Each structure stands twice: as C-alpha cells, then as structure tokens.
N, C-alpha and C positions, 0 to 999 in steps of 0.2 A: 523500458531498459527489456522488454520481453520477458519480465518473470510474473506472466498474469495466466489465472487460471479462466476454466469457461465461467467461476463465480465472481470472477473480481469484478470490483467497480472502475468506472474511468473519472481520473482525475482531469481536472478542468481545471486552469489557472486565466484567469481572465486580468489584462493588464489597462489600463488608465489612468486617469487624473485624477481622483477623486479625494477628497479629504476625509472622507470616511466611504467604506466599502458599499456599494448601493444593494445591501441586502434584501432588502424591505421591496423594492423598485424591481428586481430579478427575480423575483419570487412574484409580485402580482404577476408580469408580463408570462414566469412560466403559467401560470393560473390561467390566465384570461387564453391562451393558445393553448391549453391543456396537453400538455405536453406531458406532464405526471397520469392523466387520468384520473383515475379512484384510488392512484397511490397517493400518500401523503408528500406535503415536500414541508421538509423542516428546515427552519434557519438556525444555526447555532452561533448566534453572533456575540456570544459569553466566551464562547470557544479561543480558546489561546490563538490558532489561526480561526479566524471564522471562517464560516461555510455553507453553503446550502446542500443539502442533501437529497436526491429525489430517484426514481427510477422512470425511467421511460416508459412511454404506459404501451409504445407498439414494439420492445425489443426486448423490454424487461429488463434491460442492462441498467445498474447502479450507477448514480454519477455525485462525485462529491464537486462542486463548485467552489472554487477561493479568486481571492483579489489580490494582484501586485505581489503574490508570492516568489519572487526571485532567487529564492533558495531554492523552489523545488527543479529549479535547469541545472543547477550545482548538484543538486543532491544525484539526479540520474547520470551524471557524467561520472560522479564519485561510484555511483553501483555499477558502472557498464566498464571504468578502468580495473574492480575488484571481480567481474567476470570473465574477462581476459586473464587473470592472473591466477585462479580457480577453477579449474574448469568441473569440477562437481558444485559450484554453490549452485546454478541452476537448478539439477535437480533435488539437493536438500532445504531448498528455500521449496520447491514445488510442494514436496511432503510435509514440511512444518505449515505450510500456509495451508492445505487439504487439512490437516489434524488439529488448526486452529478452526478454522472453517467447521467442519464438525462439532464442534462444542462450542459452538458463537463465542469463541475468543478476538474474532480476527475484526472487533470493532473496537475503537479508543474510547468513544462515548457512552460504549455500552461495557467498562469495563477491561476490555481488549485490550491487544496490543497490534502497533498499526503495522503495516508491511516496511517498512522503512526501518521501525525498530528492529522486527523479525532479521532483516536481511545486516543491520548492524551489528545484530549478536553473535547472526551466524559466519562472518566476515571474522569478529573477534574469535570467536569458536576454531574458526580456521589458521588463524594467528597464533594461536597460543598452540594447536595442536602441534607435538612432537614428531609425529609421524607424516603428516601431510610433504608428499612432493608434487609441485605443482605442474607439474611436468607429467605426470602419470594418467592415467584416465582410466586405469582398472580399479579406482579406490572401492573398498566396499562399505556403498551406501548404509547398510544396514549397520554395520560396525559405528561409521561416524552417526547416525539418528542415537544412538544408544548412548554415544558418549557425549552426545549435544545436551541430550536429558540429562547425565548424570550429570555435567557442567551447570546448566541450568535449574535442572529441577529441586 
C-alpha cells in the first residue's frame, strides 16, 4: 500500500496446500539457516491468524509470516482504493503510526493496535468528517489529527 515507515515490518503471506500451517517446520528451517541470528523467532500459533514473528539479522527488518490469508490481498486493494479517494490519508496514517510506535502501541500481541485497524479508523474518521473535501490538497493535517484524537481518544 505504500504506507510504511522505516520502523515498519514486512508482512509475508505464504500460500500452499496444508491441513495446518507449517509454523513449527518453518521456524526450524529459519533457525537452521540462522535467518534471525540472535534475535528470537516467535511462533504465535494461538493467535486468530497464526504467524511467525522474527527480525532478519542482516537488515534488522521485522517480518511477520502468515499462511493462506487470502483476505490480505483484498485488504491491500481496499486500502489502495481509499488512498485514491482521500489524499490526506497517507500523511495522517504516517503521523498516527509514528505516534503509536513511540508509545509501543503498534503491536497487537502486546496490547497495541494493528496498522490495518488504524487505517480503518482513519478511513471511518474521514468519512464521518463533515468538512473533508476529497479534492482539496491543502487540508490542515494538524487540525485533522486533533479531531481524530477527539473522536477516538
């Protein structure tokens, strides 16, 4: 979607024909190849969407790997459609994502909020906002940010 920060992770979806996602098998293969180095590899097999979380030891990029999550592709297309409609959406999302990151509220499994949930909140906010003209490019982001926090804070 292009809504990533330097601190963002990479979400990978692996498609295949398994009865159960091969979480432990992939974890062992990643450890064998020392992909994460000294960083931990976490298998969240009890999550609604089971994933493997790791940090690549060479790039220090965080990676989330899930299996057969077809809705991820549709979600990206959905977001892209709203990025075209609301030109103010990307800068609003960037500020909000950084705000959450600085407060360690950007990870669901540690009590934070997902990027997708944040984007849905921002879209809903813009849809509810009485003064948003989607054709304008000079919308005051500071005012929008305060009003976003007034709505959800």
